[in-house]
N, C-alpha and C positions, 0 to 999 in steps of 0.2 A: 534349500530351506527358506521359508518365507521370513522376511524381516518383520519383527514385531514392533508396531507403532502404538505408543500409548498417548491418548489424548485426555487431558485432565479437565473434567467438568466440575461445576460447583454452582451453588445457588446464586443466580444473577449473572451467569455467563452470557456472552453474546452468542446467540444460536448459530449465526453464520460463521463466526470465528471458529466454532467447533465443527460444524457440519461441512464447511467448505473443504478444509484439508482432508476430512474423513472421506468425502466423495472422491477426491483425487487418488488417495492411497487405496481405497477400496474398489476402484474401477476395475472392471474385468479386463481392460486393455493394459493394465500395469502388470505385465507378465514377465517372468524370468525366462532364462534360456530353455527350460523344460516345458514352457507353455503354461505352467501353473501360475496362479496369482503370486506376485512377488512380495506381497505384504499381508500381514495379519493385523487388523486394527482393533484395539481394545480401548474402551472408555472407562476411565477411573473417576472416583470422587473421593474427597478426603475421608469420609466414613463408609464408603461403599454403598450408600443409599441413593435413591433417586433425587433429582434436583430439577429446578425450574430455571429456564433462561430468563433474561431480563424482559423478554416479550411475552412470557407466560407459557412457553412450550415445555411440557414435562418430559424429562429424559431419564433413562435408567443407566446406572453404572454396572459394570461387570464385577468390579471388586474395589476394595478400599486401597488407599496408598500403602497401608501396612501389609496388605496381602499381595501386592503387585509383584509379578514376575520380573525378570530382567527384560530390558527393552533395547532395541537398536536406536530408536528415536523417541524422545518425549516432547510433547507439544502442550504449551499452556495457552489457551485462548484468552482473549480479553473479555472485559465486561465490568459493569459497575460493582459486582459482587467481589471482585478480586481484592478490594481495599478492606474488606471486613477481616479483622484479626483472626477469627476462627477459620477463615478460608486461606488468608495469605500466609500465616505462620506455618501450618502443616505443609503447604505446597512448597514454600521456600526451603524448609528443612528437607523435604523429600528430594528436591532438585539437588541440593548440596550433597546429600548422601549418595545419590545415584550418579552424579557427574563422573566419577572415575571409571564407571563401568558402562556408560552410555555413549554411543558414538556421536549422537547429535542431540542438542537441547535447543528447542525452538519456541519462540513466542510469537503470538499474533496480537497486534494492537496493544492494549494495555496489559496483556500477559507479560510484557516486559517488566512490570512492577514486581512480579513474583521472582523473575530472574535477578532483578536489581536487589531485591530484599535478601536473596541468597548470598550476595556478595560475589557471585561468579562472573558478573559483567564488569567489575571494576577495571578500568583501563581499556576496555574493549569498545569497538565500534558497534553501534546499534541504531535502530530506528523504531518509531511507533507512529500511531495516528497523529496527524498534524495538529489536531485539536488538543492533544495531551502532552505535547513536547515540553511545554513549560512546567507542567506538574512533575513529569518524570525527571527533568533536569534539576528541579528543586529538591526532590527526594533523594536522587542518586547522582550527585555532581561528578562522580568519577567515571560515569559512563560517557563515552564519546559519541554523543547523539548526532545523527545526520538527518535532519528533519525532512528532506525532500526525497529520500530514497523510498522505493516501493518495498524492497527488502535488502538486507545486508547479511553477508556471511563473514564471520570472524572466527576462524578455527573451528572448533566443535559447536559453536553457537551460531544460530541463525535467527534473525528477528525481522518482522515485517510490519508494514503500516496497517491501517485499519481495514477491517471487514473483508472485502474481496481480495485484498492483498495477500491474505493467507492462502488463497488458491494459487496466486502467482508463485509464492514461495514453495508451496508443496510441489508444483509442477517443476520448479528448478531442482528440487531434491530428487524427484523421479528421474529427471534428465541426468543428474549426477550418478544415480544408481544404475539406470537401465539404458541411458543414451537418448539422443534427441528424437529418434523415431518413435520410441515408446511415449515420451512426453508429448509429442505432437499428436499422437493418436488419442491420448487421454484428453488433451485440450479440445480436440475436435468433437469428441463425445460429449464434453461438457459445454461446448459452444462458447469457448473463451479463447483469448489470445494465449499462445504458448509463451510469448515474451511481450509483455505490455511495454509500449514506448513511453519515455519520459518519466517524470517523477510525480510526487504527490501534488505539486503546485498546480499542475494543469487541471487536476480534478478538484482540489479544495478551493481555489480562488474563484473560478466561475460559479461554483455552487454557493460560495459565501456571498457573492454578488447577488445571485438570484434570490437567496434567502433573505437578504437585507433590503432588496429593492422594494420600495413601496411608494405610494403617492406619485409625485412627479417623476420619480426614477423608474417606475415599474416597467414602462415600455422600453427603456434602454436595455434591460436584461435580455430582450430578444433582438433588438435592433442592432446593437454593437456587434455581436458575433456574426450576424448576417451581412455586415458591411465592412469587414476587416480590410478589404482592398481599397476602400474609399477614404474620403477625408474625415478623420476622426479627431480633428483639432478641438480644443476647448471651445472655440467659437461655434463650431458646428454642433457639438453636443449640447452646449448651452442653448442654442437656438431650438433644438428638439424639445426642450422643456420650458421654453419661453422664459429664460432667465439670463441675466447679464453674465458674461464669462467669469468675472471676478467672484460674483456671488455663487455661481454654479460650482466653481473650483473649491470654494470653501465648504459648501454643503456636501459635495461629493467626498471630500477627504474626511469630514466629520462622520459621514455615514459608513464609509468603506475602508477607512484607515490607509488610504493610498490616494495619490493624486490621479486625476483622469489619465495623464500621460503614462504613469506607471502601470495602471490597470490595463490600458489599451495595449501596451507593450507585452504584458503578460499573456493576454488573450491571443495576440498575433503570433507570439513565439510558440505557444501551446498548439495552435492550429498549424503553424509551419512544421512543427515536429510530426504531427499526424500526416501531413501531406508528403513530407520527406519519406516516411515509411510506406505510405500507401500508394505512391505514384512513382513514375520514372522521370518526372520533370527535373530539369537541372536546377541547381541551387539558386541561381539568379531568377529563374522563372517562379520558383516557390516564393522567394523573397518578394517579388513583385505582386504575386497573387494575394499576399497578406498585407500589402500596403507599404512595402519598403522600396523607395526609389533607387537606393544604392545597395548593391550586393555586398559591398565591403562593410557598410554599416550594419546590415543584417547579420553577417558572419560574426562580427564583434559582439553584437547584442546576444546572439544565440549562444556563443561560447561562454559569455559572462553568466548566462542563466543556467545552462545545462552542463557546463564544465567540459564540453567537447565541441569540436567543429561540426557544422551541419553534415559534412561528408562522412565523418567518422560516426556520427549518430546514425545516419542511414545505414552504413555498413554493419553497425552493431545490432540494429533493431528491425531491419527490413524483413519481410516475410521470406525472402529468398535466403537470408542469413539464418533465420530460425529453422527453415527446412533443412 
């Protein structure tokens, strides 16, 4: 019998938070042992009526929360509308009432606000979009937030970072239910990684840099990532923008809330993580390719940032391991 997946929509939902997991579970390749689709996906809304996403996409719900049947898994997408009392209160109440009879409760991005409001996440590990970590921590201090995770599973609860991370989490749940072969087939159909490497930092920090880069810093947004194996000292970077090293360092930190050295290290380690997963080069060669003269220094920096050694990271996230 197909597992019933309920995805809760509302006015102001983030469309991809809702449609991403929907596509994973509704995939024709997510099949049970009998060859039939393993999931039945149903969209709900607080009152059962249609709703618009934050980007203006009009969506229809199949039923209201009050009319909803039992579910194997309930998913709350994020979006700016989740903060509205007329949205948050009925969803939080629904989650609290359904928790005892639902195998998994899932949030994507700021959908964690609804789980937090329900009180179900007190004392549990969770994650959300890096931009909203401070907000969620202030609202629900008893949640044990891990800001750099793509997704986290804590008992019956699963939470993910922003937007496309909902797809990562949904694939992990398919793997849990149907095994790695099925999850890999769905990932290939959707043209996404079955297991994305690294954490949110490698996505948020380069994007933050590019978004803020303007004026004399604009060219650095493209030049630094293209030259990670070279000399990226403050003196070199300052020379690129015709500025004294001391003045450059001050302006850079004011603009990006990180020193040039901290930011360069973040880019180098993020790229190293990608190369560890995508190639068979040894760890020292990867270290040298992103600008580390010492393999030992690289290993210490990598473990400090990702919490595991480069070798263990490769074993966990390589395509061979995923297959």
